[in-house]
Backbone as numpy.savetxt, mean C-alpha at the origin, in Angstrom:
# Nx Ny Nz CAx CAy CAz Cx Cy Cz
-18.39 13.87 -12.84 -18.34 12.69 -11.83 -17.21 12.11 -11.31
-16.54 12.60 -10.21 -15.05 11.61 -9.13 -15.32 10.34 -9.57
-13.82 10.12 -10.27 -13.34 8.54 -10.02 -12.02 8.56 -10.05
-11.80 7.43 -10.51 -10.26 7.09 -9.76 -9.33 6.35 -10.93
-8.46 6.28 -10.52 -6.94 5.78 -11.63 -5.97 5.29 -10.99
-5.85 3.90 -11.35 -4.72 3.55 -10.41 -3.83 2.44 -11.30
-3.00 1.56 -10.55 -2.17 0.93 -11.33 -0.85 0.91 -9.52
-0.78 -0.31 -9.80 0.30 -1.33 -8.61 1.38 -2.63 -9.57
2.67 -2.26 -9.39 3.81 -3.33 -10.06 4.52 -3.29 -8.60
5.16 -4.68 -9.03 5.70 -5.54 -7.25 6.91 -5.66 -8.51
8.42 -5.86 -8.08 9.52 -6.30 -8.10 10.20 -7.72 -7.39
10.17 -8.90 -7.79 10.70 -9.83 -6.47 12.45 -9.14 -6.76
13.57 -9.06 -5.44 14.89 -9.65 -5.26 14.85 -10.69 -5.67
14.48 -11.84 -5.73 15.11 -13.46 -6.06 14.79 -13.10 -7.98
13.94 -12.04 -8.56 13.22 -11.83 -10.07 12.17 -12.42 -10.36
11.86 -13.52 -10.35 10.63 -14.20 -10.14 9.73 -13.02 -9.43
8.03 -13.01 -9.52 7.14 -12.73 -8.76 6.91 -13.63 -8.09
7.07 -15.54 -8.10 6.54 -16.27 -7.77 7.03 -16.51 -5.94
8.18 -15.14 -5.97 9.00 -15.50 -4.90 9.02 -13.56 -4.32
8.12 -13.15 -3.96 7.85 -11.34 -4.09 7.28 -11.43 -2.77
7.58 -11.49 -1.22 7.33 -11.23 -0.26 6.05 -10.48 -0.59
6.19 -9.19 -1.46 4.96 -7.83 -1.42 3.81 -8.46 -1.59
2.80 -7.51 -1.44 1.10 -7.88 -2.26 0.94 -6.43 -2.33
0.72 -6.46 -3.03 0.16 -4.97 -3.65 -1.65 -5.40 -3.68
-2.83 -4.82 -3.48 -3.99 -5.53 -3.40 -4.93 -3.93 -2.70
-5.71 -3.84 -4.46 -6.95 -2.96 -4.22 -8.15 -3.44 -4.79
-9.04 -3.27 -4.66 -10.35 -3.68 -4.90 -11.22 -2.34 -4.79
-12.14 -2.26 -6.17 -13.46 -1.23 -6.33 -14.30 -1.48 -5.81
-15.22 -1.02 -5.53 -16.87 -1.64 -5.72 -17.93 -0.50 -4.38
-18.69 -0.28 -5.24 -20.22 0.59 -4.62 -19.32 2.47 -4.42
-18.95 2.46 -5.11 -18.18 3.58 -5.25 -16.94 4.41 -4.22
-16.49 2.76 -3.75 -15.69 2.77 -2.66 -14.54 1.79 -3.21
-13.20 2.48 -3.00 -12.85 1.28 -3.19 -11.07 0.90 -1.85
-10.87 0.13 -1.98 -9.84 -0.68 -0.69 -9.01 -1.27 -0.90
-7.58 -0.20 -0.74 -6.84 0.22 -0.82 -5.19 -0.65 0.30
-4.47 -1.91 -0.30 -3.33 -2.05 1.35 -2.77 -2.71 0.34
-1.35 -2.29 1.06 0.09 -2.65 0.74 0.68 -3.28 1.69
0.85 -4.69 1.76 1.75 -5.51 2.44 2.59 -6.16 2.27
3.60 -5.62 2.88 5.57 -6.76 2.57 6.15 -7.28 4.02
5.62 -8.27 3.27 5.73 -9.57 4.49 7.76 -9.74 4.67
7.91 -10.03 5.80 9.03 -10.31 6.67 9.52 -11.12 5.49
11.15 -11.03 4.97 11.98 -11.46 4.31 11.68 -11.93 2.71
12.48 -12.99 2.31 12.18 -13.08 0.37 12.05 -14.05 0.76
12.35 -14.49 -1.04 11.62 -15.73 -1.25 10.33 -16.81 -1.38
10.38 -18.01 -1.97 8.69 -18.34 -1.87 8.17 -18.84 -0.28
9.31 -18.58 0.41 8.03 -18.83 1.32 7.05 -17.13 2.00
8.43 -16.38 2.04 7.22 -14.68 2.27 6.15 -14.94 1.48
6.68 -15.25 0.09 5.19 -15.30 -1.07 4.60 -16.06 -0.66
4.39 -16.96 0.14 3.23 -18.27 0.43 2.36 -17.38 1.35
3.27 -16.44 2.51 2.37 -15.68 3.74 2.25 -14.84 2.67
2.35 -14.14 1.82 1.81 -12.66 1.10 0.14 -13.63 0.19
0.30 -14.58 -0.02 -0.61 -15.56 -0.91 -2.10 -15.93 0.08
-1.63 -15.60 1.90 -2.43 -16.34 3.04 -3.40 -14.50 3.59
-2.27 -14.29 2.56 -2.72 -12.34 3.79 -4.00 -12.09 2.08
-3.75 -12.53 0.96 -4.09 -12.25 0.15 -6.02 -12.68 0.10
-5.54 -14.02 0.94 -6.87 -14.85 0.25 -7.76 -14.10 1.88
-6.83 -13.75 2.64 -7.76 -13.28 3.76 -8.02 -11.66 3.30
-7.57 -11.39 2.63 -8.33 -10.17 2.17 -9.43 -10.26 1.33
-9.37 -11.09 0.62 -10.82 -11.35 -0.38 -12.39 -11.25 0.01
-11.93 -11.71 1.12 -12.98 -12.77 2.10 -13.36 -11.47 2.98
-12.51 -10.38 3.46 -12.90 -9.42 4.23 -12.88 -7.75 4.18
-12.15 -7.76 2.95 -12.06 -5.87 2.26 -12.88 -5.19 2.73
-15.01 -5.53 2.57 -15.34 -4.69 3.01 -15.94 -4.33 4.49
-14.76 -5.30 5.10 -15.36 -4.80 6.22 -14.69 -2.89 6.64
-14.81 -2.62 8.06 -13.52 -1.80 8.71 -12.27 -1.91 8.79
-12.16 -0.97 8.65 -10.30 -1.37 8.22 -10.11 -1.62 9.43
-10.06 -0.86 10.86 -10.00 -1.50 12.50 -9.90 -3.49 12.22
-11.87 -3.62 11.93 -11.66 -4.92 11.76 -10.55 -6.21 11.24
-10.13 -5.18 9.98 -9.33 -6.15 8.39 -8.15 -6.12 9.53
-7.44 -4.31 9.67 -5.85 -5.61 10.35 -6.15 -6.09 11.22
-6.91 -6.15 12.51 -7.04 -6.66 14.48 -7.58 -8.08 13.16
-8.20 -8.34 12.25 -8.65 -9.88 11.61 -7.07 -10.22 10.92
-6.51 -9.62 10.51 -5.48 -10.16 9.23 -4.10 -10.74 10.19
-4.03 -9.60 11.61 -2.35 -9.83 12.52 -3.29 -10.86 12.80
-4.54 -11.69 13.54 -4.92 -12.81 14.18 -4.26 -13.91 12.66
-4.47 -13.97 11.57 -4.89 -14.70 10.49 -3.41 -14.55 10.58
-2.24 -13.95 10.54 -1.09 -14.31 10.12 -0.01 -14.87 11.56
-0.77 -14.40 12.39 -0.26 -15.75 13.21 0.33 -16.79 13.32
1.77 -16.42 13.82 2.13 -18.18 14.10 3.57 -18.23 11.97
3.21 -16.79 11.60 3.37 -16.96 10.52 5.29 -15.97 10.82
6.05 -14.87 9.57 7.22 -14.76 9.37 6.13 -12.91 9.75
4.95 -13.43 9.57 4.55 -11.63 9.90 5.09 -10.75 9.24
4.40 -9.53 9.01 5.01 -8.24 7.37 4.32 -7.05 8.16
4.38 -6.34 7.59 3.71 -4.84 7.10 2.53 -4.44 6.82
1.93 -3.69 7.01 1.12 -3.55 6.43 0.46 -2.27 6.27
-0.02 -1.49 5.71 -0.81 -0.63 5.46 -1.90 -0.10 4.75
-3.38 -0.14 4.85 -4.01 -0.69 4.42 -5.98 1.35 4.49
-6.24 1.38 3.41 -6.75 2.50 2.87 -8.41 2.02 2.73
-9.09 3.18 3.16 -10.25 2.43 1.90 -11.03 4.28 2.12
-11.34 4.49 0.45 -11.22 5.71 -0.18 -13.39 5.86 -0.50
-13.90 6.31 0.02 -15.33 6.80 -0.57 -15.05 7.33 -1.57
-15.29 7.44 -2.72 -14.76 8.10 -4.01 -15.83 9.36 -4.08
-16.97 8.91 -4.04 -17.82 10.18 -4.18 -17.34 10.98 -3.28
-16.38 11.36 -2.00 -16.56 12.75 -1.01 -14.68 12.85 -1.09
-14.36 11.62 -1.49 -12.49 12.12 -1.62 -12.32 11.60 -0.53
-13.29 10.99 0.37 -12.95 11.25 2.01 -11.58 9.86 2.04
-10.86 9.32 2.58 -9.84 8.46 2.94 -9.17 8.74 4.79
-9.53 6.91 4.81 -9.24 6.78 6.17 -8.66 5.56 5.69
-7.19 5.76 6.44 -6.08 4.86 6.73 -5.50 4.34 7.71
-4.47 3.55 7.67 -4.67 2.71 9.15 -3.25 1.94 9.27
-2.19 1.71 9.33 -0.54 1.08 9.30 0.31 0.21 10.74
0.36 -0.63 10.41 1.56 -0.95 11.31 2.97 -1.63 10.33
3.62 -0.55 10.81 5.16 -0.65 10.21 5.83 0.00 9.36
6.64 -0.27 8.52 7.26 0.78 7.91 6.65 0.88 6.32
5.55 0.53 6.05 4.73 1.35 4.63 4.85 2.20 4.88
5.03 3.17 3.49 5.41 4.36 3.05 4.23 4.93 2.60
2.99 5.66 2.86 1.64 6.59 2.19 2.30 7.80 2.59
1.35 8.27 1.18 2.22 9.98 1.49 0.63 10.28 -0.18
0.42 11.32 0.10 -0.55 12.20 -0.90 0.18 13.76 -1.84
0.19 13.31 -3.01 1.16 14.60 -3.42 -0.04 15.01 -4.40
-0.40 15.80 -3.90 -0.43 17.20 -4.23 -0.73 18.92 -3.70
-1.70 19.63 -3.95 -1.42 20.48 -3.46 -1.61 20.94 -2.16
-2.10 20.54 -1.60 -1.16 19.77 0.14 -0.17 18.10 -0.20
0.80 18.36 0.69 1.03 17.03 0.53 0.69 16.44 2.16
0.97 15.10 1.97 0.38 14.63 3.09 1.59 13.26 3.67
1.96 12.91 4.27 2.87 11.86 4.95 2.30 10.84 6.07
1.51 9.38 5.52 0.89 9.03 6.49 2.08 8.40 7.82
1.43 8.31 9.15 1.81 8.06 9.93 0.97 6.70 10.17
2.55 5.76 10.84 2.12 4.20 10.85 2.11 4.11 12.44
1.68 3.35 13.13 1.74 2.71 14.02 3.17 1.70 14.36
4.12 1.17 15.43 5.67 0.46 15.26 4.78 -1.19 14.60
5.09 -1.92 14.80 5.05 -3.56 15.18 5.14 -4.41 13.71
4.33 -5.47 13.66 4.57 -6.54 13.17 2.99 -7.34 12.91
2.65 -7.28 12.14 1.24 -7.89 11.84 1.61 -9.46 12.45
0.72 -10.29 12.69 1.05 -11.59 13.22 1.86 -11.94 14.34
2.89 -10.81 14.45 3.77 -10.63 15.85 3.29 -10.11 16.83
3.49 -10.67 18.17 3.00 -9.49 19.80 1.85 -8.93 19.06
1.84 -7.70 19.64 0.76 -7.31 19.68 0.28 -4.99 19.32
-0.29 -5.47 18.61 -0.37 -4.38 17.59 -1.33 -2.95 18.16
-1.06 -1.94 17.80 -2.61 -0.50 19.06 -2.39 -0.04 17.02
-3.42 -0.73 16.34 -3.70 0.06 14.58 -4.41 1.50 15.60
-4.26 2.43 14.71 -4.97 3.76 15.19 -5.31 3.60 13.62
-6.39 4.73 13.88 -7.21 4.74 12.39 -7.95 6.29 11.98
-6.62 6.78 11.09 -6.81 7.95 10.46 -7.60 8.32 9.07
-7.47 9.58 9.22 -8.99 10.03 8.25 -7.22 11.44 7.32
-8.48 11.19 5.84 -7.33 12.64 4.95 -8.79 12.44 4.05
-8.46 13.68 3.61 -9.16 14.24 2.01 -8.55 14.06 0.65
-9.31 13.87 0.19 -8.34 14.21 -0.85 -9.36 14.80 -2.47
-8.93 15.27 -3.22 -8.65 16.51 -3.50 -9.02 16.22 -4.89
-8.89 17.30 -5.78 -8.92 16.67 -7.65 -7.07 16.93 -7.87
-7.03 15.21 -8.70 -5.75 15.28 -8.92 -4.59 14.66 -8.53
-5.38 14.79 -7.03 -3.70 14.21 -5.78 -3.96 12.99 -6.09
-2.61 12.85 -5.81 -1.90 11.66 -5.56 -1.47 10.50 -4.73
-2.17 9.42 -4.36 -2.37 8.38 -3.74 -1.18 7.54 -3.55
0.49 7.34 -3.02 1.17 6.29 -3.11 1.68 5.77 -2.11
1.66 4.55 -2.26 1.82 3.40 -1.43 2.72 2.84 -2.01
4.33 3.08 -1.19 5.13 2.07 -1.23 5.62 1.71 -0.50
6.25 0.04 -0.48 7.32 -0.96 0.23 8.54 -0.50 1.18
9.23 -0.83 1.80 10.64 -0.91 2.24 11.16 -0.60 1.17
11.44 -0.87 0.48 12.43 -1.17 -1.20 12.70 -0.21 -2.23
11.57 0.80 -1.49 11.40 2.18 -2.40 11.56 3.00 -1.27
12.90 3.65 -2.08 13.78 5.13 -1.46 12.99 5.55 -0.88
12.75 5.97 1.12 11.76 6.78 1.68 11.63 8.12 1.27
13.26 8.43 0.99 13.67 9.79 1.41 13.66 10.82 -0.23
13.13 11.54 -0.87 13.35 11.72 -2.30 12.63 13.26 -2.28
13.41 13.92 -3.23 12.24 15.51 -3.23 11.14 15.69 -4.11
10.43 15.58 -3.90 9.45 15.18 -4.52 9.41 16.29 -6.53
10.36 17.09 -5.25 10.48 18.06 -7.26 11.05 18.19 -7.85
12.05 17.16 -7.54 13.48 16.34 -9.42 12.21 15.38 -9.64
11.03 15.41 -9.12 10.54 14.23 -9.59 9.01 14.40 -10.46
9.22 15.82 -10.47 7.36 16.28 -10.40 7.28 15.97 -12.51
7.70 15.99 -13.25 7.46 14.66 -14.58 6.38 13.46 -14.11
7.50 12.89 -13.46 7.08 11.01 -12.98 5.68 11.38 -12.46
5.43 11.78 -11.26 4.29 12.08 -11.14 3.09 12.94 -11.71
3.52 13.59 -12.24 2.34 13.87 -13.64 1.48 12.98 -14.95
2.55 12.18 -14.14 2.04 11.02 -15.60 1.10 10.02 -15.17
0.35 9.10 -16.22 -0.83 8.29 -15.48 -0.27 7.49 -14.89
-1.42 7.12 -13.42 -0.43 5.59 -13.08 0.18 4.91 -13.25
0.29 4.21 -14.59 1.38 2.86 -14.52 2.53 3.66 -14.82
2.23 4.74 -15.51 4.04 4.97 -16.02 4.59 5.36 -14.44
3.87 5.59 -13.53 4.24 6.37 -12.38 4.94 5.10 -10.96
4.07 4.09 -11.28 4.50 2.43 -10.50 5.88 2.35 -11.69
5.72 2.14 -12.87 6.85 1.99 -13.03 8.59 2.18 -13.19
8.03 3.74 -12.97 9.20 4.77 -12.83 9.81 4.69 -11.62
8.76 4.92 -10.07 8.78 4.38 -9.41 10.48 3.54 -8.77
9.43 2.17 -9.84 10.26 1.17 -9.06 11.79 1.17 -10.33
11.87 1.75 -11.28 12.68 1.55 -11.77 13.73 3.33 -11.36
13.22 4.39 -10.71 14.08 5.14 -10.23 14.14 5.28 -9.31
13.10 4.37 -8.12 13.56 5.08 -6.45 14.22 3.98 -5.53
13.57 2.44 -6.48 13.47 0.79 -5.79 14.73 0.84 -5.79
15.37 -0.22 -4.53 16.52 -0.81 -3.89 16.32 -1.51 -4.66
17.80 -2.27 -4.46 18.50 -3.64 -5.65 18.80 -4.91 -4.46
18.25 -4.20 -3.21 18.47 -5.18 -2.24 17.07 -5.69 -1.55
15.84 -5.74 -2.05 14.69 -5.72 -1.24 14.25 -5.94 -2.40
12.73 -6.99 -2.24 11.98 -6.62 -3.24 10.87 -5.62 -2.33
10.18 -5.25 -3.93 10.00 -3.44 -4.15 8.19 -3.16 -4.26
8.31 -2.50 -3.52 5.87 -2.26 -4.77 5.78 -1.08 -4.48
4.85 -0.76 -5.02 4.28 0.49 -5.14 2.49 0.29 -5.28
2.25 1.57 -5.05 0.79 1.33 -5.83 0.36 2.78 -5.94
-0.21 3.62 -7.06 -0.79 4.78 -7.13 -2.09 5.15 -7.44
-2.28 5.73 -7.07 -4.18 6.18 -7.15 -3.96 7.45 -7.33
-4.74 8.50 -8.39 -5.40 9.76 -9.06 -6.77 9.74 -8.27
-6.72 10.36 -8.39 -8.15 11.09 -7.06 -8.51 11.94 -8.78
-10.03 12.06 -9.20 -10.24 12.83 -10.34 -11.80 13.78 -9.79
-12.22 14.80 -9.84 -13.32 15.21 -10.08 -13.79 15.61 -11.27
């Protein structure tokens, strides 16, 4: 039976998670999984309050299709400081993964075949966005990683192969420790696909 294991971790620049503008969000339902990472512009409690507004919206809409969720979130965050977003929908039975991203959230698959996600430019909640839905497939033991810009984007996977072979909780903890920047909020989601 196909299944997933996942973990998420956030670290606030200001120290306390009540001041973190990042939001790591996962909902598993009906053999499907919705995964989303949001980085609200700025830091502190004002950024956190916008992240909580985004979370409230996701709680009500995570079962919709990704395009509808992204467009709805864009409207919902109008007038706020806005943020960057990468969201995914996984069909656990097939490994089919759809994703849509606006801004500089880093998404990738680490496995036999590597895949770097490509997001569109923009800020969710500001101006116009032009989301584009992409599709790929997860294979046995593939690792899906979503990281905010508080995590170094460029690193050699070979240098961290031992980290990426661990359980997902150890992976997100290790990423924040080894690759986290010290001048920003940082967040990471790791999801392992198992057949």
